[in-house]
C-alpha positions in Angstrom: 9.2 22.0 4.0 8.7 22.0 0.5 9.4 17.8 0.1 6.9 18.0 3.0 4.3 19.6 0.6 5.0 18.5 -2.8 7.7 15.1 -2.2 6.4 11.7 -2.8 5.0 10.8 0.8 2.4 14.1 0.0 1.7 12.8 -4.0 1.1 9.6 -2.4 -1.0 10.6 0.1 -3.4 12.6 -3.0 -3.7 9.5 -4.3 -4.6 7.4 -1.2 -7.4 9.9 -0.9 -8.4 9.5 -5.0 -9.0 6.1 -4.5 -11.1 6.1 -1.5 -13.2 8.1 -3.3 -14.0 6.3 -6.2 -13.9 3.1 -4.9 -14.4 3.6 -0.9 -12.8 0.3 -0.2 -12.7 -1.1 3.5 -8.5 -0.3 4.0 -6.0 -1.1 6.3 -3.2 0.8 7.2 0.4 -0.5 6.5 1.3 0.0 10.4 -2.0 -2.6 11.0 -1.5 -5.2 8.3 2.2 -5.3 10.0 0.7 -6.2 13.3 -1.4 -8.7 11.5 1.3 -10.7 9.7 3.2 -10.8 12.8 0.1 -12.2 14.6 0.4 -15.5 16.0 -1.6 -17.5 13.5 -0.5 -16.8 9.5 -3.3 -19.1 8.4 -5.7 -16.0 9.4 -4.2 -13.4 7.0 -4.7 -14.3 3.5 -2.6 -11.9 1.8 -3.1 -10.9 -2.3 -0.7 -9.2 -4.7 -2.7 -7.7 -7.7 -0.3 -6.6 -9.7 1.7 -7.4 -13.0 4.7 -10.4 -12.9 7.6 -8.5 -13.1 6.0 -6.1 -10.3 6.3 -9.3 -8.2 9.2 -11.0 -9.0 11.0 -7.6 -8.1 9.4 -6.9 -4.8 6.8 -7.6 -2.5 5.1 -8.2 1.0 6.5 -11.3 2.2 3.7 -14.3 2.0 1.9 -12.7 -0.4 0.0 -14.4 -3.1 0.5 -13.0 -7.0 -3.3 -12.6 -8.8 -3.0 -11.0 -11.9 -5.7 -7.8 -11.6 -7.5 -8.9 -14.8 -8.6 -12.0 -13.3 -12.3 -13.1 -13.8 -14.2 -14.0 -10.6 -14.7 -17.5 -12.3 -11.2 -17.9 -12.2 -10.4 -16.1 -8.7 -12.8 -19.0 -7.5 -11.2 -21.4 -8.7 -7.7 -20.0 -7.3 -8.6 -18.9 -3.7 -6.8 -20.8 -1.7 -8.8 -23.0 1.0 -8.8 -20.2 4.2 -10.3 -21.0 7.6 -13.6 -18.7 7.4 -13.6 -15.4 10.0 -9.7 -15.0 8.2 -8.7 -11.6 7.0 -8.4 -11.1 3.4 -5.9 -7.9 2.3 -5.3 -6.9 -1.3 -2.5 -4.7 -2.5 -1.3 -3.3 -5.4 1.2 -0.3 -6.5 -1.0 2.8 -4.6 -4.4 0.8 -3.9 -6.4 1.2 -6.7 -6.1 -2.0 -9.0 -6.2 -4.1 -5.4 -9.6 -2.1 -4.7 -11.0 -2.7 -8.0 -10.1 -6.6 -7.7 -12.2 -6.5 -4.3 -15.1 -4.9 -5.8 -15.3 -7.6 -8.0 -14.9 -10.5 -6.0 -16.0 -9.4 -2.8 -19.1 -12.0 -3.1 -16.9 -14.8 -3.8 -15.1 -14.1 -0.5 -18.1 -13.3 1.4 -19.6 -16.6 0.3 -16.5 -18.4 1.8 -16.8 -17.0 5.4 -14.2 -14.6 4.4 -15.7 -11.2 6.1 -12.8 -8.6 6.8 -11.7 -7.6 3.0 -9.4 -4.9 3.4 -7.3 -3.0 0.9 -3.8 -1.4 2.0 -4.5 2.3 2.0 -1.2 3.4 0.1 -0.5 0.2 -1.8 3.3 -1.2 -1.4 4.4 2.2 -2.2 3.3 3.3 1.3 4.3 0.2 3.1 7.8 0.9 1.3 7.5 4.3 1.9 7.1 3.7 5.8 10.0 1.3 6.0 8.9 -1.8 5.8 10.8 -4.9 4.7 9.8 -6.0 1.0 10.8 -9.3 -0.3 12.1 -11.1 -3.7 13.2 -14.9 -4.2 16.2 -14.6 -2.5 14.7 -12.6 0.6 14.8 -8.6 1.7 15.2 -5.8 -1.0 15.7 -2.2 -1.1 14.2 -2.5 -5.2 10.5 -1.8 -5.9 9.0 -1.8 -9.3 7.7 2.0 -10.1 5.0 0.8 -12.5 5.7 3.5 -14.8 7.5 6.9 -14.6 4.8 8.9 -13.3 4.2 6.5 -10.4 7.2 6.1 -10.2 7.5 9.5 -8.7 5.4 8.3 -5.4 8.5 6.3 -4.1 10.7 7.7 -1.8 14.0 7.0 -2.4 16.3 4.5 0.0 19.9 4.3 0.4 21.1 0.8 0.1 19.7 0.2 -3.1 20.0 -4.2 -2.8 
């Protein structure tokens, strides 16, 4: 019972609430994102990983494009791939903070390109991972995830295989 109250999942839920309170990002749950990723038209989803290169290299969501968390709106506009109008954009980072900040900064650019479903992954890759979903590296599925630092790493639930 104490693990439910004070364990990684409970602490991550508190962080999710804090991100919601501070940034009010339209968000998507890990379950709903998984459904979007499995739909028939992969071009209808643009997935941004808003973490540092070493975090992305260790693991990320399949199909994600890494975007520097500090990218300027101008550089973002230059790097934004051609995407069908009406596509869904989802950004994530470790817990949802950096991705929420990025989406606030580039929302107008996305909307000007006809992308109006702009969502932040609630709980970030940590929630995705803690819920048992697959993360990948350059070789395929992995059980490794970058902790960001020792404090944020306490929000990650351990997996047994350690691939």
